[in-house]
C-alpha positions in Angstrom: 17.6 -168.0 -110.5 21.5 -167.4 -109.2 22.1 -168.9 -105.9 24.5 -166.1 -104.9 23.8 -163.8 -101.5 22.1 -160.9 -102.3 21.5 -157.9 -99.9 18.1 -155.6 -99.6 19.2 -152.1 -100.5 18.3 -150.2 -97.5 16.3 -147.0 -98.1 18.1 -143.5 -97.7 16.1 -141.5 -95.1 16.9 -137.7 -95.1 17.3 -137.6 -91.1 20.0 -140.3 -90.1 18.5 -139.5 -86.6 15.0 -140.9 -87.4 16.3 -143.8 -89.2 18.1 -144.8 -86.2 14.9 -144.1 -84.0 12.9 -146.1 -86.4 15.3 -149.1 -86.5 15.4 -149.3 -82.7 11.5 -149.2 -82.4 11.5 -152.1 -85.3 13.9 -154.3 -83.1 12.1 -153.5 -79.8 8.6 -154.3 -81.6 10.2 -157.6 -83.1 11.5 -158.6 -79.5 8.4 -158.1 -77.8 6.3 -160.0 -80.3 8.6 -162.8 -80.2 8.5 -162.8 -76.5 5.0 -162.4 -76.1 4.8 -165.8 -78.5 7.6 -167.4 -76.2 5.6 -166.8 -73.1 2.2 -167.5 -74.3 2.9 -171.0 -75.9 5.8 -171.8 -73.3 8.1 -172.3 -75.9 11.5 -172.3 -74.0 12.3 -173.0 -70.7 15.3 -173.3 -68.3 18.2 -175.2 -69.9 16.6 -175.7 -73.2 19.0 -176.2 -76.1 17.3 -174.4 -79.1 18.0 -175.7 -82.6 17.5 -172.5 -84.9 17.2 -173.7 -88.4 18.7 -171.1 -90.6 17.8 -171.2 -94.4 19.6 -168.2 -95.3 16.2 -166.2 -96.1 15.3 -163.0 -94.1 12.7 -164.9 -91.9 15.4 -167.4 -90.1 18.1 -164.8 -90.1 15.5 -162.4 -88.4 14.6 -165.1 -85.9 18.2 -166.0 -84.9 19.0 -162.3 -84.2 15.8 -161.6 -82.0 16.5 -164.8 -80.0 19.9 -163.9 -79.6 19.2 -160.4 -78.5 16.2 -161.9 -75.8 18.9 -164.6 -74.4 20.9 -161.8 -73.0 17.7 -160.3 -70.7 15.4 -163.7 -70.2 14.6 -164.9 -67.2 15.7 -168.4 -68.1 19.3 -169.7 -69.3 19.1 -171.5 -72.6 21.5 -172.1 -75.5 21.2 -171.5 -79.3 22.7 -173.5 -82.1 22.2 -172.9 -85.7 21.7 -175.5 -87.9 21.6 -175.0 -91.9 20.7 -177.9 -94.3 23.0 -177.8 -97.7 20.5 -179.2 -100.4 23.0 -178.9 -103.0 21.5 -176.4 -104.8 23.6 -175.4 -107.7 25.8 -172.6 -107.0 24.8 -172.4 -103.5 27.2 -170.1 -101.9 28.7 -172.5 -99.1 30.9 -169.9 -97.4 28.0 -167.3 -96.7 26.5 -168.9 -93.6 29.7 -170.2 -92.0 31.4 -166.6 -92.2 28.0 -164.6 -90.7 27.7 -167.1 -88.0 31.3 -167.1 -86.9 31.1 -163.2 -87.2 28.1 -163.3 -84.9 29.6 -165.9 -82.3 27.0 -168.5 -82.6 27.7 -172.0 -82.7 26.6 -174.0 -85.7 26.4 -176.9 -87.8 26.3 -177.1 -91.5 24.5 -180.5 -92.7 25.0 -181.6 -96.5 22.5 -183.7 -98.1 21.5 -183.8 -101.6 17.7 -183.5 -101.3 17.7 -181.1 -104.5 18.5 -183.8 -106.6 15.8 -186.1 -105.0 12.9 -183.4 -105.6 14.2 -182.5 -108.8 14.1 -186.2 -110.1 10.7 -186.9 -108.3 8.4 -183.8 -108.9 7.6 -183.2 -112.7 8.4 -180.0 -113.8 6.1 -177.2 -113.4 4.5 -179.3 -110.2 4.7 -177.8 -106.7 7.8 -179.1 -105.1 7.2 -177.6 -101.5 5.6 -180.8 -100.0 8.0 -183.2 -101.1 10.7 -180.9 -99.9 9.6 -180.0 -96.7 9.3 -183.6 -95.9 12.9 -184.3 -96.8 14.1 -181.3 -95.0 11.8 -182.4 -91.8 13.7 -185.9 -91.8 17.0 -184.5 -91.8 16.6 -181.9 -89.4 14.9 -184.2 -86.9 18.0 -186.7 -87.0 20.3 -183.7 -86.4 18.3 -182.4 -83.7 18.6 -185.7 -82.2 22.5 -185.7 -82.5 23.0 -182.2 -81.3 20.8 -182.9 -77.9 18.5 -180.1 -78.9 15.3 -180.0 -76.7 13.5 -177.3 -79.5 13.5 -177.1 -82.8 12.8 -173.4 -83.8 11.5 -172.5 -87.5 11.3 -169.3 -89.0 7.6 -169.1 -90.1 5.9 -166.0 -89.3 2.4 -164.5 -89.0 1.3 -164.4 -92.3 2.8 -167.8 -92.9 0.3 -169.4 -90.6 -2.6 -167.3 -91.7 -1.8 -168.2 -95.4 -1.6 -172.0 -94.2 -4.9 -171.5 -92.7 -6.6 -170.1 -96.0 -4.8 -172.9 -97.9 -6.4 -175.9 -95.8 -9.8 -173.9 -95.9 -9.8 -173.1 -99.6 -7.9 -176.3 -101.1 -8.3 -178.9 -98.5 -11.6 -178.5 -96.6 -10.0 -178.2 -93.4 -9.8 -175.9 -90.5 -6.0 -176.2 -89.9 -3.0 -173.7 -89.6 0.8 -173.9 -88.5 0.3 -174.0 -84.7 3.2 -172.0 -82.8 4.3 -175.2 -81.2 4.1 -179.1 -81.9 5.6 -182.5 -81.3 7.6 -183.4 -84.3 6.3 -186.3 -86.8 8.7 -188.6 -85.4 7.3 -188.0 -81.6 10.5 -187.1 -80.4 11.0 -183.4 -80.8 9.1 -180.3 -79.8 8.9 -177.7 -82.7 8.5 -174.1 -82.0 7.5 -171.0 -84.3 8.8 -167.7 -82.3 7.9 -165.4 -85.2 4.4 -166.4 -84.9 2.9 -163.3 -84.3 5.4 -161.2 -86.4 4.2 -159.7 -89.6 6.4 -160.6 -92.8 6.7 -156.5 -93.4 8.7 -156.1 -89.9 11.0 -159.0 -91.3 11.5 -157.4 -94.7 12.3 -154.1 -92.8 14.4 -155.6 -90.3 16.4 -157.3 -93.1 16.8 -154.2 -94.9 18.4 -153.0 -91.7 20.3 -155.5 -90.7 21.6 -156.0 -94.3 21.5 -160.1 -94.0 23.5 -162.0 -96.7 20.3 -163.5 -98.4 20.4 -166.9 -100.0 18.0 -167.2 -102.9 16.1 -170.5 -103.0 15.9 -172.3 -106.1 13.4 -174.9 -105.2 9.9 -173.7 -104.2 11.3 -170.0 -103.8 11.5 -169.9 -107.4 8.1 -171.2 -108.8 5.7 -168.6 -109.7 1.7 -168.8 -109.0 2.1 -171.2 -106.4 -1.3 -171.2 -104.2 0.7 -170.0 -101.2 1.8 -167.1 -103.3 -1.7 -166.2 -104.4 -3.3 -166.5 -100.9 -0.2 -164.2 -99.7 -1.2 -161.7 -102.2 -4.9 -162.0 -100.8 -3.8 -161.5 -97.3 -1.9 -158.5 -98.4 -4.3 -156.8 -100.5 -6.9 -157.3 -97.4 -4.2 -155.4 -95.2 -4.1 -152.7 -97.7 -7.9 -152.4 -98.0 -9.0 -153.2 -94.6 -6.3 -152.4 -91.7 -7.0 -154.5 -88.6 -8.5 -157.7 -90.7 -5.4 -159.5 -90.5 -4.8 -159.2 -86.8 -8.5 -160.0 -86.3 -8.2 -163.4 -88.0 -4.8 -164.2 -86.0 -7.0 -163.6 -82.8 -9.7 -165.5 -84.0 -7.4 -168.9 -84.5 -6.9 -168.1 -80.9 -10.6 -167.8 -80.0 -12.3 -171.2 -81.2 -16.0 -171.7 -80.3 -16.2 -175.6 -81.2 -20.0 -175.4 -80.5 -20.8 -172.8 -83.2 -18.9 -175.1 -85.8 -20.1 -178.3 -87.4 -17.3 -180.6 -86.3 -19.2 -183.5 -84.3 -15.7 -184.8 -83.1 -15.0 -181.6 -81.1 -18.7 -180.9 -79.8 -21.2 -183.6 -79.0 -24.2 -181.9 -80.9 -26.3 -185.0 -81.0 -26.5 -184.8 -77.1 -27.5 -181.4 -77.1 -30.6 -180.6 -74.5 -32.0 -177.7 -72.8 -30.5 -177.0 -69.5 -33.0 -174.1 -68.0 -29.9 -172.0 -67.8 -28.8 -168.9 -69.5 -26.1 -169.3 -71.9 -24.0 -166.7 -73.2 -22.4 -168.7 -76.3 -26.0 -169.6 -77.4 -27.8 -167.6 -80.0 -26.7 -164.3 -78.9 -23.4 -165.1 -80.4 -25.0 -164.4 -83.9 -26.2 -160.6 -82.9 -25.4 -158.1 -85.3 -23.8 -155.9 -82.5 -21.0 -158.5 -81.7 -19.3 -157.5 -85.3 -17.7 -154.5 -84.9 -14.5 -153.0 -86.3 -11.8 -154.3 -84.3 -9.7 -152.5 -81.7 -6.1 -153.5 -81.1 -4.0 -152.9 -77.8 -0.5 -153.6 -77.6 -0.1 -157.3 -76.1 1.1 -157.4 -72.5 4.8 -157.7 -71.2 6.3 -160.8 -72.7 9.8 -162.5 -72.6 11.8 -159.5 -73.2 
């Protein structure tokens, strides 16, 4: 696969005014969803220096653009610095990101480290490269965050990435686990945030079309077909098509966990359960059929915007 930048061809609407209106609505929705995530999980605070990890893909471009827009009206002052890890993939267009970031007036650092050769050497042909590639990238990014004095590391994983990770763990690892919107890094020194946690991938695709980001394809995991993550992603897209609202319901479920109605003895003391003589809304009524209804979705409340 070529690593030369590509631009997604925008659709050609018959009415330019309608196109502008739709673009403005999309940008506003993205600001609202990212703002809500920032507020809900206290991702960015006064004086934060946010290191925005920019891969050259649609998601990280979109994240940077929305954070730039939010910073203009945010109730707190914070700095942004973009960081790209040049993994020395063959044919990687080294000038694309610097040109883009200079044009946007965003301070940045390009970090060169040949993780590509390590991954290709260690992982047999046809095997999944993502795990090792991610570990190597994380180590480099954590080091750079320390050098830059960054207080937050922003990654471009969106809503569908989070849900796909949940089902990958459910189906293949036997765990109820997803990508959290906010966590402490592996080395215990940094806070990692995912501002796109509420954003559907379809919105980011549409945003990339409008903005005409110079997308840089990945020749590692991005070029591998039939990965488990791609299979799960296809399942989620099919569900969204056949059962509108199901994806939103699953995402909401990740924020509304009942440990007493699962089976993890580390989270709930089943062994000590005894009658209390008091009515309990979380008891057997949790299984009454009328609780399972078609989801009704309301717009999230006011956020960071």
